[in-house]
N, CA and C of each residue as an Amber inpcrd file, in Angstrom:
protein
   237
 173.0950000 130.2540000 103.0810000 172.1390000 130.8150000 102.1550000
 171.6240000 132.1270000 102.5880000 171.7140000 133.1010000 101.7920000
 171.1560000 134.4070000 102.3360000 170.0270000 134.7750000 101.4370000
 168.8090000 135.2090000 102.1260000 167.5570000 135.5980000 101.3780000
 167.4280000 137.1100000 101.5870000 166.9500000 137.7360000 100.5160000
 166.7560000 139.1540000 100.5460000 165.2810000 139.5070000 100.6900000
 164.9150000 140.6140000 101.1460000 163.6980000 141.1110000 101.3180000
 163.4350000 142.6070000 101.1000000 162.4010000 143.0190000 100.6070000
 162.3190000 144.4910000 100.5090000 161.7790000 145.0800000 101.7770000
 161.4550000 144.3300000 102.8560000 160.8540000 144.7110000 104.0060000
 161.9080000 144.5280000 105.1470000 163.1910000 144.4480000 104.8530000
 164.1610000 144.2680000 105.8180000 164.1700000 142.8880000 106.3320000
 165.1920000 142.6720000 107.2280000 165.2380000 141.2440000 107.7300000
 165.1630000 141.3470000 109.3710000 164.6350000 140.2700000 109.8790000
 164.6810000 140.0870000 111.2850000 165.2960000 138.7360000 111.5450000
 166.0780000 138.7260000 112.4900000 166.9260000 137.5730000 112.8370000
 166.6090000 136.9580000 114.2360000 166.6570000 135.7000000 114.3330000
 166.6620000 135.1220000 115.6790000 167.6440000 134.0500000 115.7000000
 168.5830000 134.0840000 116.6360000 169.7320000 133.3250000 116.6630000
 170.3550000 133.1400000 115.3200000 170.4510000 134.2370000 114.5760000
 171.2640000 134.2750000 113.2760000 170.3840000 133.7750000 112.0380000
 169.2190000 133.3850000 112.2720000 168.3260000 132.8760000 111.1540000
 167.3680000 134.0350000 110.6740000 167.3830000 134.4490000 109.5130000
 166.5590000 135.4740000 108.9730000 165.1180000 135.0160000 108.7810000
 164.1330000 135.7020000 109.2240000 162.7970000 135.3780000 109.1880000
 162.0850000 136.1380000 107.9680000 162.6430000 137.0970000 107.3430000
 162.0340000 137.9870000 106.3540000 161.8290000 137.0170000 105.0970000
 162.5700000 136.0410000 104.8230000 162.3600000 135.1570000 103.6130000
 161.0990000 134.3340000 103.6130000 160.6190000 134.1090000 104.8580000
 159.5370000 133.1540000 105.0620000 158.2430000 133.6310000 104.4160000
 157.6180000 132.7040000 103.5700000 156.3060000 133.1080000 102.9660000
 155.2140000 133.2920000 104.0200000 154.1210000 133.8690000 103.6760000
 152.9810000 133.9940000 104.7520000 152.5260000 132.6340000 105.1910000
 152.4190000 131.6890000 104.1540000 151.9020000 130.3790000 104.5350000
 153.1960000 129.3810000 104.3120000 153.5560000 128.6600000 105.3310000
 154.6650000 127.8060000 105.2540000 154.3210000 126.4730000 104.9040000
 155.1270000 125.6530000 104.1970000 155.0440000 124.2490000 103.9990000
 155.7990000 123.5920000 105.1470000 155.7310000 122.2730000 105.1810000
 156.3740000 121.6110000 106.3280000 157.9050000 121.5650000 105.9210000
 158.3290000 121.6870000 104.5900000 159.6430000 121.9380000 104.2880000
 160.1750000 123.0990000 104.7360000 159.3750000 124.2180000 104.6730000
 159.7960000 125.5430000 105.1530000 160.0880000 125.5030000 106.6770000
 159.2440000 124.7490000 107.3620000 159.4730000 124.6400000 108.8540000
 160.7080000 123.9330000 109.0690000 160.8970000 122.8290000 108.4360000
 162.1360000 121.9320000 108.6610000 163.3710000 122.7920000 108.3410000
 163.3470000 123.4980000 107.3540000 164.6390000 124.3450000 106.9310000
 164.7920000 125.4270000 108.0390000 163.6570000 126.0790000 108.5910000
 163.8610000 127.1200000 109.5170000 164.3770000 126.4160000 110.8660000
 163.9230000 125.4790000 111.3690000 164.2300000 124.7610000 112.5660000
 165.4910000 123.9000000 112.3550000 165.9320000 123.7320000 111.1270000
 167.2060000 122.9210000 110.9360000 166.9860000 121.5240000 111.3440000
 165.8220000 121.0050000 111.0360000 165.4790000 119.5990000 111.3530000
 165.0720000 118.9830000 110.0330000 164.9470000 117.6130000 110.0710000
 164.3910000 116.7710000 109.0130000 163.0070000 117.0910000 108.6750000
 162.6660000 116.7690000 107.4280000 161.1460000 116.7340000 107.1050000
 160.2070000 115.8210000 108.0520000 160.7450000 114.5630000 108.3210000
 159.9680000 113.7120000 109.0690000 159.6530000 114.2230000 110.4190000
 160.7450000 114.8660000 111.0440000 160.4890000 115.5130000 112.4260000
 159.6450000 116.6370000 112.3080000 159.6140000 117.4670000 111.2650000
 158.6630000 118.5280000 111.1110000 157.2430000 118.0370000 110.9630000
 157.0720000 116.9700000 110.2170000 155.7000000 116.3910000 110.2450000
 155.2270000 115.9180000 111.5630000 156.1910000 115.3560000 112.3100000
 155.9000000 114.9430000 113.6590000 155.2620000 116.1490000 114.5060000
 156.0240000 117.3640000 114.3280000 155.5340000 118.5280000 115.0180000
 154.1120000 118.8290000 114.6140000 153.7950000 118.7040000 113.4600000
 152.4240000 119.0730000 112.8730000 151.3860000 118.3080000 113.7040000
 151.6280000 117.0860000 114.2910000 150.5750000 116.3230000 114.9610000
 150.3890000 116.6810000 116.4960000 151.4260000 117.6040000 116.8560000
 151.4740000 117.9950000 118.3970000 150.1810000 119.0750000 118.3950000
 149.4550000 119.0430000 119.5060000 148.2040000 119.8510000 119.7040000
 148.5170000 121.3420000 119.8630000 149.7770000 121.5920000 120.2780000
 150.2540000 122.9700000 120.4290000 150.9050000 123.6480000 119.2330000
 151.0150000 122.8900000 118.1960000 151.6620000 123.3330000 116.9740000
 150.6550000 123.9220000 115.9840000 150.8870000 125.0910000 115.6020000
 149.8440000 125.8130000 114.7980000 149.7430000 125.3760000 113.3320000
 149.4300000 124.2130000 113.0220000 149.3010000 123.6050000 111.7260000
 147.9040000 123.5880000 111.1790000 147.5780000 123.5460000 109.9230000
 146.2640000 123.4890000 109.3650000 146.3710000 122.3300000 108.2830000
 145.5830000 121.2830000 108.2600000 145.5480000 120.2780000 107.3850000
 144.4450000 120.6850000 106.2580000 144.9540000 120.5940000 104.9880000
 144.1410000 120.8740000 103.8740000 144.3060000 119.5740000 102.9790000
 143.2850000 118.7110000 103.1400000 143.4050000 117.3670000 102.4450000
 144.5890000 116.6830000 102.8950000 145.5860000 116.3700000 101.9820000
 146.7550000 115.6640000 102.3710000 147.9580000 116.6710000 102.7130000
 147.7050000 117.9250000 102.5520000 148.7080000 118.9840000 102.7050000
 148.5970000 119.6320000 104.1390000 149.8510000 119.9720000 104.6680000
 149.7520000 120.5820000 105.8690000 150.4640000 121.9910000 105.7030000
 149.8640000 122.9490000 106.2550000 150.3530000 124.3530000 106.0890000
 150.3500000 125.0390000 107.4100000 151.2160000 126.0710000 107.5960000
 151.4270000 126.7750000 108.7960000 151.4700000 128.2050000 108.6120000
 150.7320000 129.0300000 109.3420000 150.8180000 130.4850000 109.2350000
 152.0060000 131.0140000 109.7580000 152.7790000 131.8550000 109.0270000
 154.0500000 132.3230000 109.4940000 154.0450000 133.0280000 110.7820000
 153.0940000 133.9260000 111.0260000 153.1080000 134.5540000 112.3250000
 152.8070000 133.6690000 113.4960000 151.8770000 132.6870000 113.3470000
 151.5830000 131.7320000 114.3260000 152.7800000 130.8220000 114.6890000
 153.5000000 130.4000000 113.5060000 154.6440000 129.7320000 113.7780000
 155.7430000 130.3450000 114.4950000 155.8860000 131.5280000 114.1320000
 156.9990000 132.3230000 114.8100000 156.6710000 132.6200000 116.2690000
 155.3970000 132.8430000 116.5280000 154.9490000 132.9740000 117.8210000
 155.2360000 131.7380000 118.5890000 154.9940000 130.5790000 118.0250000
 155.0740000 129.2320000 118.6730000 156.5690000 129.1170000 118.9940000
 157.3970000 129.5450000 118.0550000 158.9080000 129.3810000 118.3270000
 159.4290000 130.4010000 119.3370000 158.6460000 131.3460000 119.7100000
 159.1330000 132.1790000 120.7530000 159.7370000 133.4630000 120.2620000
 159.6870000 133.7540000 118.7960000 160.2700000 134.8650000 118.2650000
 159.8230000 136.0960000 119.0630000 160.6380000 137.0560000 119.4070000
 160.3840000 138.1900000 120.1340000 159.4780000 139.2020000 119.4540000
 159.5940000 139.3000000 118.1060000 158.7790000 140.2100000 117.2900000
 157.4130000 139.6940000 117.1060000 157.0900000 138.5010000 117.3160000
 155.6740000 137.9190000 117.1930000 154.9130000 137.5520000 118.3940000
 155.5620000 138.0150000 119.6770000 154.8560000 137.6460000 120.7850000
 153.6480000 138.6380000 120.9430000 152.7310000 138.0260000 121.6330000
 151.3650000 138.7230000 121.8600000 151.7790000 139.5900000 123.1740000
 151.2630000 140.7680000 123.0730000 151.6080000 141.7090000 124.2870000
 150.4970000 141.2480000 125.4090000 150.9460000 141.4100000 126.5720000
 150.0720000 141.0420000 127.8580000 149.6630000 142.4530000 128.4380000
 149.5640000 143.5160000 127.7990000 149.1870000 144.7820000 128.3070000
 147.7560000 144.9160000 128.2580000
């Protein structure tokens, strides 16, 4: 599946990140990581995972998620 963006695409290990919305659902996280939805929700309960709970919903900020994943374009500089 290929996704298009007006802002160009960034890839990590062959996976495009430009299609990701600013706020991710757990289904988006599961699709990006190529894991099941249940495993994605298990990640949401880890203290180091950047999720936010809004009532019964779990959402993840795209930049925080990609930084958590180790994406080189989203790492904080140490300068």
